[in-house]
C-alpha positions in Angstrom: 63.4 200.1 87.3 66.8 200.2 85.0 69.4 202.8 86.5 70.1 205.0 83.5 73.8 204.4 83.0 73.4 200.9 83.4 70.9 200.6 81.2 73.0 202.9 78.8 75.1 200.1 78.4 73.9 197.5 78.4 72.5 199.2 74.8 76.1 199.9 73.9 76.7 196.3 74.7 73.9 195.1 73.0 74.9 197.3 69.4 77.8 195.4 69.7 77.5 192.3 69.8 74.2 193.3 67.1 77.8 194.6 65.1 80.5 191.8 65.7 77.9 188.8 64.5 76.1 190.2 62.2 79.1 192.3 60.6 78.5 195.0 57.6 76.9 196.0 54.6 72.9 195.0 55.7 69.6 197.3 55.5 68.9 199.0 58.3 65.9 196.5 58.9 68.8 193.4 59.5 70.2 195.6 62.2 67.2 196.8 64.2 65.1 193.8 64.1 68.8 191.7 65.6 68.3 194.5 67.8 64.5 194.0 68.7 65.6 190.8 69.3 68.7 191.1 72.1 67.1 194.1 73.8 64.0 191.3 74.4 66.0 189.0 75.0 67.3 191.4 77.9 63.8 191.3 79.3 63.4 195.5 78.2 60.1 196.6 76.7 60.8 197.4 73.0 57.9 199.2 70.6 59.2 199.4 67.9 57.9 201.8 64.5 56.2 203.8 66.6 55.1 206.9 64.6 55.4 210.0 66.2 53.6 213.4 65.1 56.7 216.4 64.9 55.7 220.2 65.5 57.9 223.4 64.9 55.8 226.1 66.2 52.4 225.1 66.6 52.3 223.3 63.2 53.3 220.2 62.2 55.8 219.2 60.0 56.9 215.3 59.2 56.3 212.3 61.8 59.1 210.2 63.2 59.4 206.6 63.5 61.2 205.8 66.4 62.5 202.2 68.7 61.4 203.0 72.9 62.9 201.6 75.5 59.0 201.7 76.3 59.3 201.3 81.1 62.4 203.0 80.9 61.5 206.3 77.8 64.8 205.8 76.1 64.9 207.3 72.2 67.3 203.9 71.3 66.8 205.3 67.1 64.8 206.7 64.1 64.1 207.4 60.7 62.5 211.0 59.5 59.3 210.7 56.5 57.2 213.2 55.8 53.8 213.9 55.5 
């Protein structure tokens, strides 16, 4: 398994690569898909748009769509979804 510091460095470099190639002004899904392409290209196992229930005081408070680097158990990005 990749050490945390090494993995963090790879993620940051990947973010800057995507941003430098695409620039600004696109909708979130464009950057999302580009990050997935780059991260899987590095050999990382990525789960995307994984719906996870969020609880507060034992009661459901909504769901969150997240991108996970599966083997590392690392949250990369999240968006909220109510309900």
